[in-house]
C-alpha angles and dihedrals in degrees: 000000000000129000127186133212136181116238129183111245093249092052092051089048089052091050090050092049088060089071087082096049126100089246108038094181113121134181140218120198124217134185092227136021117255099240093206088066090066092081112092107246139099110300130197132203108216116203127211118192137158093012100311145069105259108181144294146262125218109246124230116247087240133064136183133242123201111182091189092064101080095180099047112009096158126072129195115205126208141167107247089211089068092070110138116187117216134195104280114262118192114255134177119227114268139172128235114004140308137207089210101095130153127258109273097249106170120235111265113243104216090194091061110090091205089068093067 
């Protein structure tokens, strides 16, 4: 199952910088748990930023719950090294999360002759 969130560009850049750190695990907090993530399968966290869907991270099979955090008690975990950029798809700014994410069409590498 896939879930999408909106991140400011500087937040996405920070998450991507973590790929070079000793511990590349990153987190995204939510006010409620996406119930569709409860099914055991591979999940992806799609990211929209600067007016478009940009790519996705593979989510960890585990999440966190912090009952003392009344505004964002649920935390999705992901390995920042799993970032997969996609062809940008226009997106309007939204809050929370959505299940309406784009198809994961990989970014075309113009330097790769097999992409002709």
